[in-house]
N, C-alpha and C positions, 0 to 999 in steps of 0.2 A: 363659358369659354368660347362658344361659337358666335356670340353677339358681334355684330359689325361695329367698326369704329365710326363715329359721326364725322362726315366729310367737312362740315362747315367749321365747327369749333373744336373738333377732335375731342369732344367731351360733352358732358351735360351742363346744367346751369352752374354746378359747383366746379367745373373744370376737369372732372374725372370721366374717363371713358366708362361705358356701361359695365364692362368687365370688372373694373375696380369697385364700382358702386355695389354690384350684386355680390361680389366676393366678400367685401367688408361687411355687408349686411348679413350675409350668411354666418360670417365669423361671430358677429355680435349676437346672432340668434342661438348660438350654442348654449347660452345661459338660460334660455327659455324653454328648454325641452324637459322631459319628465325625469330622466335619470342619467347616471354617469355613462352608461352604455350608449344612449342616444347622443349625448354630448360628444363623446369620443368619435362616433360615426360622423358627426358634423365636422369635427376637426379633421378627420381623415379626408372628407370630401374637399375641404378647403386646401389641404396639403397637396392632394392630387391635382386639383384644378390650377392652383398657383404654379406648380412645377410645369404643368402643360403650357401655361401662358408664357412663362419665362423661357421656355425652350423654343418658342416661335420666333421667327425673324421679326426685327423691329418694323413697325408699320409706318413710322414717321420720325423725323430727326429728334423731336423733343420728347420722345417716349420714355427717356430714362427716369424722369420724375414719376411717371405712372408705374414703371417697372419696379421702382423702389417700394411703392405701396403694395404691389402684388408680392414682392419678395418678403416684405414684413409679415404678410399673411402666412407665408411658408415658415418663416422664422418663429412666429408665434405657435404654429403647429408643432414645431420641433421642441419649443420650450414646454408646451403642454405635455408632450411625451416624456421629457426628461424630469419633470416635476410631479408626475403622477405617482401616487402611493403604490407600493408593491403589495399591499394587502388586498387589492381588488380581486374579486373572484367572479365566476359565472360569465354572464353576457358582457359585463364590463371588461373582464380580462380578455375575452375573445375580440372585442372591439379594439382594445389597446394593442393586441398582437397584430391586427390588420393595419392599424395606424403605423406601427413600427415597420412593417414591410413596405408600406407606401413611402414613408420617409426615407428608408434605406435606398429604395429604388430611385427616388427623386434626388437623393444626395449624390449618387453615382452619376446620374444623367446630367445634373447641373455641373458637376466637376468636369465631366467630359466635354460638355458644351462650351465651358469657359476657355478650354484650351484648344479645342478642335473646330469649333463652329463660331467664328467671330461675328457672324451676322445675327446671332440670336440675342434676345433681349437681356439674358443673364450675362452674356459676355461683355456687354457695354457697362455693367455695374459690378464686374467681377471683384475688383479690389475692395470696394465698399462692402460687398456681400460677404466675402470670406474673412477678410482681415478685421472687419468691425462687427458685423451682425452675428455671423456664425460663431466667431471667436468669443464674443461677449457672453453668448449663451452657454457654450461648452465649458468655458473657463470660469464661469460664474461660481463664486464660492458659496453662495447661498441658494438653497432650493434644488440644486441639481442632484438627482438621485443616481449614485454610482451604478446601482444595479440596472436601472433603465438605460443608462449610457452604455453599459456592457451589452445589453440585449440589442441595442441599435447597431453597435460595432460588430457584434457576432452575425447579425443579419447581413450587414454589408460584406463581411468576410465570406459568408456562405454564397452570396450572389456573385462575388468575384471568382470563387472557386468553380461555380457552375457556368461561368461565362466561357463561350467558345474561343474568344480572342483575349489576349492579354490586355488588362485594363490598368491604366496608370491612375494613381490617386495622389498626385504631387501636391494638389491644393489642400488636401486633407491632412497630409503628413505634418506640416508645421504646427497645426492646431493640436494634433494629438501628441506631438513631442512636448509642447508646453503643458498639456494636461498631465502627462506622465510626471514631469518634474514638479508640477503644482501639488500633486498627491504626495510627493516625497518631502515637501517643505517642513512638516512637523519634526522630522528627524534631525534637522539642522539646529533646532533650538531645544530639543528634548532627547537626550541620548537614550533614554529608556523607552522611547516610542517604538511601537511595532504596528505594522498595518493590520487591518481587520480583513475579513474575507472579501468584502465588497471591493476593497482597494486592490487586493491581489487579482481578483477576477477582471477588474478593469485594466490593470497593467497587462495582463495576459492578452486581453482583447485588443489592446493597442499594439502589442508586439506582433499580433497576427497580421496587422496591416502596415506597420512601420518597422523596418529592421532595427535591431539594437544599435547598429553602427550609426544610424541616423538619429536615434534617440539620444545617444551619447556621442555627439559629433564634435563637441568642443573640449578643450583641455580642462576647462572648469567642471565639465560633466564627464568624468572619466568612468568608463564601464568597469574596468578592473577594480577601481576604488569602490564602486557601488557593490560589486560582488563580494569582495574580500572584507569590506568594512560593514556594510549594511546587511546584505543578504546572509553572509556567514553568521553574523550575530543572531539574526532571527532564527536561522536553522538550528543553532545550538540551543537557543531558548526553547524552541518548540519540540525538540527531539530528546533533550536530556531528561533522564528520569529524576534528576536532582532539582530540576527547575520548577518553579511555581507556575510558569507559563507553558508547561508542556501541553501540546495540543496536536493530535493526529491530523486533523483536517488542515490546520495551518502549516504543519510540516510538509504535507503533500503539496500544498500550494507553493511553499518555498521551492520545492523541487521542480514543480511545473514552471515557475518563474525562471529558475536557472536554465531549464531546458530551452525555453523560448528566447532567453537572452543569448544562448549559445548557438542558435541556428545559423546566424550569419557570421560566426567566428570560425577561425581555423581549428580543425579537430584536435591538433596537438595542443593548442592553447586551452581548449575546453578540457582535455584530459588532465592537463597540469592543474587547472583551477579546481576541478573536481577532486583531484588527489589531495590538495591542500584542505578543501572543505571536509572531506571524509576523515582526514586525520584529526581535525578539530572536533568533529561530531563524535567520533569514537572515543576521544580523550575525555569527553564530557559525560560518559556513561549513558549512552542513549537507551531509550525504551526500545526493546527489541522488536516489538510489534510495529512501532512507528518507523523504525529504521528499515524494516523489510517492506513496509508500505511505500516508502520513498523509492526503494529499489524497484518495486513492482511498477510504480508510476513511470519510471524511466524505461523499463522494459516494455511496457505497453505502448510507449511512444516510439518504439523501434530501436532504442539504443541497446547495444550489447553490454549488459551490466558486468559481465565477466571481464570485458576489456577495461571498463572503468575501475573495477576493483583491482585489476592486475597492476594498475599504475601505482598503487600503494599496497601491493600484495603482502609485504612483510607485516605492515601495520594491521591489515584486516585479518590475516592469518593468525597473528598473535592475539587479536581480539577474540576470534572464534575459539581458539584454544583456551583462552582465559574464561570465556563464558561457560564452556563445558566443564572445566575443572571446578569452577565456583558452584555450578549447579550440583555436582556430585558432593562437594564439600558441604553445601548448605543442607542437603538432605541428611547427611551424617550428623550435623549439629542439631537440626530440628527434630530428628527422630533417633535419639540415643538408644543404643542397644539395651533392651529391657527384657524382663521375665515374660514368658509366654506360658499359658496354661492350655494344654491340649483340648480340654473339654470346653473351653470358652472361646478359643481363638485358633484359627489356622490360616495358612496362606491362601486358601481358596476363598476366605471371607473378605479378603482385601478388596477395597473399592478404589479404582483408579480416580485420581483427583481431577476429574474432567472440569470441575468448576473452579479449580485453582488457577487464577489469572496468571500468576507468574509461571506456573508449570506449563500452561498452554502457550505462553509467549515464547518460552525457551524451546519447547518442542517444535513449534512452527518455524522459528528462526533456524534451528539446526537442520530441519528437513529441507527448508528452502535453500540453505547453503549447499546442500548436496543434490539439489534438483529433484527432490521427492515430493514437493508441494505442488500439485497440479494446478491449484488456484493461484500460485505465485509464479516463480521463475523456474522454467524447466531445465535450464542449463546450470551445471555446478559452478559455484562461486569460489570453492576452496579446493586445494590440491589433496592428493592422497595422503601426504604427510600430515595434514591437519586431521584427517579422519583417523590416522594412526594414533595421533595424540589423544583423540577422544576415546579410542579403545583403551589406551593406557590409563586414562582417568576413570573410566567406568568399569573396567574389568580387572579384578584383583589377580595377583599372582598366586601361586600355590602356597606361598608363605602367608598371604593375607586372607586366604579363603575362609578361615573360621570367623572373621569379623565382617563378612560381607553384609551389606544392608539388604533388608528384605522389602524396603519401601520402594515404590515405583520411582524411576528417575527418567527424565526426558532424554538424557544422553543415550542410555541403553535402548530406550524405545526407538530412537532414531537409528541407532546402529543395527537393531534387529530388522527394521524396515529396509535398511541399506543392504543387508544380507539377502532378504527375501526378494529384493529387486534385482538380485544377481549382479551387484555392482562391486562386490569384493572379489575381483578376479585376479589381482596381482599378488594378494597375500591371503592364501587359504587359511593359514594359521590364525589370522585375525578373525575369520569367520567362525572358526572353532572356539576361540576365546569368547566371542560375543554370545554364541549359543550356549556354551557352558555357563557363562555368567547369568544368562536368563534362566537356566535350570537352577542355579543357586538361589536366585532371587525369588522365583516362583510367581505366584499371584496371577493377575489377569494377563500380564504379558506372556507368561508361559502357557497358561491354560487356554487363553483366547487366541494367541497368535502363533507362538513357536510350536507347541505340541501338534495342533492340527496340520500345520505346514510340514513338519518333519515326517509325519506318517504318510504323506502322499508318496505315491509310487516312484515319482521322478527324483525323490530325495533319498533314495536307498543308501547310497554311498555316504552321504553326509550324516544320515541318521546312524549308520553303523559306527562312524567315527565318534559321534557324540555319545553313543551308548558305551563305547569302549573307554573314553576319557572320563565320563561320569562314574562308571563302575569302578575304575581304578581309584578315583578320588574318594568315592564312598568307602571303599575297602580300607584305604590308607587311613582315613579319618577315624573310622570305627575302631581300627586296631590301636591307634594312638590313644583314643579316648578310653578304651576298655582297660588300658594299662594304668590309668590314673586312679589314685586312691580317693580322690574327691569327686563326689557326684555333682555335675554341673547341669542343672536343668535346662538352661538356655541352649547349651550346646547339644543336649539330647533332643531338644525340640527341633533345632535347625537340621541336625542329621536325619531325624525321622521324616521331616517334610521333604528333604531332598531325595531320600530313599524312596519315598512314595512316588515322587515325580518320575524317578528313574523307572520304577515298575510300571507306571502309566505309559511311558514311552515303549517299554517292552510289550505291553498289552496291545498297543496300537500298531505294532509292527506285524503286518500280516504276510510278510514274505516267508518263504519256506526255510530260509537260512537264518532268520532272526531269532534271538534267544527268547525263551518264555519267561514270564515273571517268576522269580524265585528268590529265596533268601540268599542264595549263593552269589547272585549278581551284586547285591548291596553289601556283602561282606559278613553276613550273619550265618552263612553256611559252613564256616570254618570251625571245626570242633576245637581246634587248638586255642582260639581266643576265649572260648567258653570255659575251658579247663583252667586257664590262668587268670580269670577275671577276679580282681580283689574286691569288687563292689557289685552292686545290683544294677549297674549302668546298662549292661546289655539286655537284661530282663525288662527294664523300663522301656528301652528303645523298641524291643520286639513287641511288647504289649501295645505300645502306641501305634506301631506300624500296622499290625494286623487289624487294629480297630478301624482303619480306613476302609477295610474290605468287608463285603457281605460275608455272612457265616459260610455260605455255600462255596465261597472261593478261597477261604483262608487256608484249607488243607493243601491246596495246590501249590502254595508258596513253599511248602516243605519238601516238595518233590525234587 
């Protein structure tokens, strides 16, 4: 690059300055090195040197011909980067990354020089360089790797962000606009076409550099039409649990694309578009995990998801209410009420379905909706009225208590977490219903979460209320069952398990005013019901209950 021009012929015997001869020779030499890494290092050297020469002032009037030769060396370096396989690793990958940085820096420098430094060699051939050479490589349909193009644009974007002064890329914008629409062409002839990951990533990289208002600047290329016709269709396909093309990664990329398309739009218009999209997505029965991942994507990018949801609050609230109601109903249908044998099975042996994909998706979705999922969105997305509807779905009334499900359900799990997080402040009665329902259900939810939490000293008032309500229900139920002439083993099992859980809570209450475990608390201390019992129901319940306790503790129950 530092070789002088020849004063007499302004070139060698072939009519080329020494710089052109050396540069083209080095370029040809890239094929004679040992491996891919060495070859890419040669290409990087050519790209850096050619950019340096093009940024220098013209040395003589007829230099444009020689400048084009040097420019073609830079163009070939760009083409090498864009057509390199993405499977390279090790030293080759490191060399390719350095080439990407060199080209990105050169790209910006050449762009700036063409507009701000008319005396430079590149400025003299600006139209030819950008509109013909660069455009032909970037817009080439064959050989250009979208992932490598994305890496280049991401590097350019990073350099622009780190620049101390605002940098214009007006010469780059028209080419990238054409590239965006070129990637979209298959959708015009194939309605079932959907972009793959590499296309999404390249679109997003382009939008980082060119606003969507410039990408869709013509009436024939309408942004609203693209969002509501193309993008909406892809989002439904990639989120719907009924779709054969459901895909978490592509759904998040759909959301990311929407986010970047909306950055240069009016916030009110963005909210309106998102409301329409969300309604269609919810109507298509979305996969709950994927739907929440899309929300998290927007939240991490700084958007207030609560505001976006509020634009279609009735629809989203109705959807959340339906999800909870169906979750409870599905559990009832999948686990019909059945016979239990005390010696073979009890509620403590229950295993939470942690590996149940559907269970986990519903639980995570509901927790995220009320701001309880720390890995997702910390702000609640639904109102208290929606939470109240969940309580109505998961918590039976006094008339339904005999048919309560003993299987775990994600709605009640979420509600218990809601109570423990002290978020049920406006309706204390709901907190009581939730905790009593967990007492009825038992299992890991009661033994692992509710019971240890209730016996903590700061929950004395709440524990006393739960003890009072549970004791009253236990007494009422045993009185009713004892008067029956038919022995019902299932109901005997349910009552015994709940009675044992109630005595557990009494045993864990270490306050001086708390009741001690006894048969009176659960309803078996009333002599009257024993005298009028027409069957052996009470005897069976008593024997099953005391079997839960060690022999040394059994006599204390009769005190």
